[in-house]
C-alpha positions in Angstrom: 77.9 14.0 -20.4 76.2 17.2 -20.1 74.2 18.4 -22.4 74.9 22.2 -24.3 72.4 24.5 -25.8 74.0 25.1 -29.7 74.3 28.6 -30.4 72.0 30.4 -32.8 73.1 30.0 -36.2 73.8 33.8 -37.9 72.4 34.5 -41.3 73.6 36.2 -44.0 72.4 39.8 -43.6 72.3 40.1 -47.4 70.3 36.8 -48.1 73.0 34.8 -49.5 71.8 32.2 -47.4 68.3 32.2 -48.9 66.6 29.0 -49.2 65.2 27.9 -52.1 61.8 26.3 -53.2 62.1 23.4 -55.8 59.4 23.4 -58.4 57.3 19.9 -58.0 57.0 19.3 -62.1 60.8 20.4 -63.4 62.7 20.9 -60.1 63.9 24.3 -61.3 64.8 26.5 -58.1 63.2 30.1 -56.7 64.2 31.8 -53.5 62.1 32.2 -50.7 61.6 35.6 -49.2 62.2 35.7 -45.4 58.7 36.6 -44.6 56.8 35.4 -47.3 55.1 31.8 -47.6 57.1 29.0 -48.0 54.1 28.2 -50.6 52.6 31.4 -51.6 48.6 30.2 -53.2 49.4 32.2 -56.2 52.9 30.7 -56.8 53.9 29.7 -60.6 57.5 28.1 -61.6 59.1 30.7 -63.7 60.3 27.8 -65.8 57.9 25.5 -66.7 54.8 27.3 -65.6 53.8 24.5 -63.0 51.2 26.1 -60.9 50.0 24.9 -57.2 46.5 23.5 -56.4 44.1 25.6 -53.9 42.7 23.7 -51.3 40.8 26.9 -49.6 43.1 27.4 -46.5 46.0 25.8 -47.9 47.7 24.7 -51.1 48.4 20.9 -52.3 51.6 19.4 -52.7 50.4 16.0 -53.4 46.8 16.0 -54.0 47.0 13.0 -55.7 47.7 11.5 -51.8 45.6 13.7 -50.2 42.6 11.1 -49.7 44.3 7.8 -49.8 43.9 6.2 -46.6 48.0 5.1 -46.3 49.6 5.9 -43.3 47.0 7.0 -41.2 43.7 6.2 -40.8 41.6 8.9 -42.4 38.8 8.8 -39.7 41.6 8.9 -37.4 41.9 12.9 -36.9 38.4 13.2 -35.7 39.2 11.0 -32.9 42.7 12.5 -32.3 41.0 15.9 -32.1 38.3 14.4 -29.3 41.2 13.2 -27.0 44.3 15.2 -27.2 43.0 18.7 -25.3 44.0 17.7 -21.4 45.3 14.1 -22.0 48.6 13.1 -20.4 50.8 11.7 -23.5 49.7 14.9 -25.4 50.1 17.5 -23.1 53.8 16.5 -21.5 55.0 15.7 -24.8 54.0 19.1 -25.8 56.0 20.4 -22.9 58.8 18.3 -23.8 59.1 19.7 -27.4 58.6 23.3 -26.1 61.9 22.5 -23.8 64.0 21.0 -26.3 63.3 24.3 -28.9 64.0 26.8 -26.0 67.2 24.6 -25.5 68.4 24.2 -29.5 66.9 26.3 -31.8 65.7 29.5 -29.4 66.0 31.8 -32.4 64.7 29.6 -35.3 63.2 31.8 -38.1 61.8 29.7 -40.7 59.7 26.2 -39.0 58.3 23.4 -40.3 56.2 21.0 -38.7 56.1 17.5 -40.8 52.6 15.5 -40.1 51.2 18.1 -38.0 48.2 16.1 -37.9 45.2 18.2 -35.8 47.7 21.0 -35.0 47.7 20.0 -31.4 51.7 20.2 -31.1 51.4 23.3 -32.9 50.8 25.0 -29.8 54.3 23.9 -28.5 56.2 25.3 -31.6 54.0 28.7 -31.4 54.5 28.8 -27.6 58.4 28.4 -27.6 58.9 30.5 -30.7 56.1 33.0 -30.9 58.1 35.2 -33.1 58.6 32.5 -35.8 57.3 32.2 -39.4 55.8 29.0 -39.1 54.6 26.4 -41.4 52.7 23.1 -41.0 52.4 20.3 -43.4 50.3 17.2 -43.6 49.5 14.5 -46.2 46.0 14.7 -45.2 43.8 17.7 -45.5 41.3 16.2 -43.3 44.3 17.0 -40.7 44.8 20.4 -41.8 41.2 21.4 -41.4 41.3 20.6 -37.7 44.5 22.1 -37.7 43.5 25.3 -39.4 40.2 25.6 -36.8 43.0 25.4 -34.0 45.2 28.2 -35.6 42.9 30.3 -37.7 45.9 32.8 -38.0 49.9 33.1 -37.7 50.8 29.6 -39.3 50.8 29.0 -42.8 49.5 25.0 -43.9 50.4 23.0 -46.8 48.9 19.4 -47.9 52.5 17.5 -48.5 54.3 14.3 -48.8 57.1 14.1 -46.5 58.9 12.2 -49.2 59.1 15.4 -51.3 59.4 18.5 -49.3 60.7 20.4 -52.3 62.5 22.7 -50.1 66.4 23.3 -50.1 69.0 24.9 -47.1 65.2 26.9 -46.5 64.6 26.2 -42.9 66.0 26.6 -39.2 64.1 24.2 -37.9 62.0 20.5 -38.5 60.0 18.9 -36.1 58.9 15.6 -37.1 56.5 14.3 -34.1 55.7 10.7 -34.1 55.7 10.6 -37.9 58.4 9.1 -39.2 56.8 5.9 -37.9 54.2 5.9 -40.2 56.1 6.1 -43.5 57.6 3.2 -45.0 60.9 4.9 -46.5 62.0 7.3 -43.7 65.4 7.2 -45.0 63.7 9.1 -48.1 62.2 12.0 -45.6 65.7 12.0 -43.6 66.9 12.6 -46.8 64.6 15.4 -47.6 64.6 17.0 -43.8 68.6 17.3 -44.7 67.8 18.8 -47.7 65.5 21.3 -46.4 67.7 22.5 -43.4 69.8 25.4 -43.6 73.7 24.3 -42.8 73.4 24.5 -38.8 69.6 23.9 -38.6 67.9 21.5 -36.0 65.8 18.2 -36.5 63.6 17.6 -33.2 61.7 14.0 -34.0 60.1 11.4 -32.0 58.8 8.1 -32.7 57.9 5.1 -31.0 60.3 2.8 -29.2 60.6 -0.6 -28.8 59.8 -3.5 -31.3 59.0 -5.4 -28.6 56.1 -3.3 -27.6 54.6 -4.0 -30.6 50.5 -4.8 -30.1 47.1 -4.1 -31.9 47.8 -0.7 -31.2 50.5 -0.3 -33.5 48.6 -1.8 -36.4 45.5 0.6 -35.7 47.8 3.3 -36.0 49.2 2.1 -38.9 53.2 1.9 -37.9 55.6 0.5 -40.1 58.0 -0.1 -37.3 58.9 0.7 -33.7 62.7 1.9 -33.5 65.3 -0.1 -31.7 67.4 2.0 -29.4 69.7 4.4 -31.2 68.2 3.4 -35.0 66.6 6.6 -35.2 69.9 8.4 -34.6 71.9 6.0 -36.9 70.1 6.6 -39.7 70.2 10.4 -39.1 73.8 10.5 -39.0 74.0 8.0 -42.3 72.1 10.6 -44.2 75.0 13.4 -42.9 72.8 15.1 -40.2 74.9 15.1 -36.6 73.2 13.7 -33.4 73.5 16.6 -30.8 70.7 14.8 -28.4 69.1 11.6 -27.6 66.5 10.1 -24.9 63.6 8.6 -23.8 59.9 9.6 -23.6 57.5 7.3 -21.3 60.1 6.1 -19.5 58.5 5.9 -15.6 55.6 4.0 -17.0 57.3 1.9 -19.2 56.8 -1.5 -17.1 52.8 -0.3 -17.4 53.4 0.1 -20.6 54.6 -3.0 -21.3 51.9 -4.9 -19.4 49.4 -3.2 -21.4 50.5 -3.5 -24.9 51.9 -7.1 -24.7 48.3 -8.1 -22.9 47.1 -6.6 -27.1 49.4 -8.4 -29.0 48.7 -11.5 -27.5 44.7 -11.3 -28.5 44.7 -8.4 -30.9 41.4 -8.4 -32.0 39.4 -9.3 -28.7 37.1 -6.9 -27.0 39.4 -7.0 -23.7 42.0 -5.3 -25.8 39.8 -2.8 -28.0 38.7 -2.0 -24.3 42.4 -1.3 -23.1 43.1 0.7 -26.1 39.9 2.9 -25.7 41.6 3.1 -22.2 44.4 4.6 -22.9 42.7 7.1 -25.2 40.3 7.9 -22.9 41.8 7.3 -19.2 39.4 8.2 -15.9 40.6 11.8 -15.0 42.2 10.6 -11.7 44.5 8.2 -13.9 45.0 10.9 -16.2 46.0 12.9 -13.6 48.4 10.7 -12.1 50.1 9.7 -15.2 50.3 13.3 -15.7 52.4 14.1 -12.6 54.4 10.8 -13.5 55.5 12.5 -16.8 56.2 15.6 -15.3 58.6 13.9 -12.8 60.3 12.0 -15.9 60.6 15.5 -17.2 62.6 16.9 -14.4 64.8 13.7 -14.5 65.5 14.7 -18.3 66.1 18.3 -17.5 68.6 17.4 -14.8 70.7 15.5 -17.3 69.9 12.0 -16.1 70.3 9.1 -18.9 66.7 8.0 -19.7 67.9 5.1 -22.1 64.6 3.0 -22.3 60.7 3.8 -22.7 57.9 3.8 -24.7 59.3 7.0 -27.2 62.6 7.9 -28.6 63.3 11.3 -29.1 66.3 12.9 -31.1 67.8 16.4 -31.9 70.1 16.6 -34.7 71.7 19.3 -36.6 72.7 19.5 -40.6 76.5 19.6 -40.8 77.6 22.9 -41.9 81.3 24.1 -42.4 80.7 27.8 -41.5 80.4 26.9 -37.6 84.2 27.8 -35.4 85.7 25.1 -34.4 84.8 25.7 -30.8 81.0 25.5 -31.8 81.5 22.4 -33.9 83.0 20.9 -30.8 80.5 21.7 -28.6 77.9 20.3 -31.3 79.7 17.1 -31.3 79.7 16.6 -27.7 76.2 17.9 -26.5 74.9 14.2 -26.7 73.1 13.2 -23.5 72.8 9.4 -24.3 75.8 8.6 -26.7 74.1 5.0 -27.0 74.5 3.2 -30.1 71.6 1.2 -32.2 70.5 -2.0 -30.4 68.0 -4.6 -30.3 66.3 -3.1 -27.6 
């Protein structure tokens, strides 16, 4: 089945479809102005008087969780920031993200990245949507510090728990790139994403795939799970989102990845496994260049419409249901799924 680009949603020029922010304390809402921050630093609830806690270059919506070593190792941000630039995995994943944005959300104005980490994927968002109003959220301010250093202007940063986004019908696009696997209650996060998206808004998500690939690398990364084939798509549908595209990432290198990860699972704590994890994080330049080429070949295969049902990661694009789109558009959205497979045990 051929993938189709979703026509951009037409917003009400009178602002009737303006999004709402919800007070973290009392739940009362107020309107989000089209060109103002999602969470102005001086915001205060008109109903209960609740005010946000400042955090230097960003506001804090979940300050009690900021320094909790849960879901991600607090010292992991420094390690990520040191290896992401030029690394085959992160650079080619950015190319995939930018391509998906241009294909499915080319006119997105209000954008939120959940779990932005050190801000590396923000390069893909800003490249694909240079005129968008972008907000980057992260549970830990340590990650936001690195992200702000990479993007000192043009991005709003918010310390936030993805289980409590506190927005309603406010966003054209949400990105969650290798985030959901870190959170035990991913159902709750998906519900929050659905609430925060405007009708017709888009979610792009990537997660690790195939539980049989579980190894010490997943333990070190604080993963809660690796997703079965089609599992994330099924969870999105259960929460009211319509899946329009799904594919795999790291497909051509799956045999190599399996050999490395299964070796790590057999001896999760020995020095050999740690050395293999270090090699994966910091490959030799010639190896990094070769893998980059392989991943770009894979991207070419993906772009011409060939299915990639297996791979180290799962990629899903979904849209929030809307009754305002014409029937022809609704059918186009429903038919845009390139890989219509169901959840399996793969």
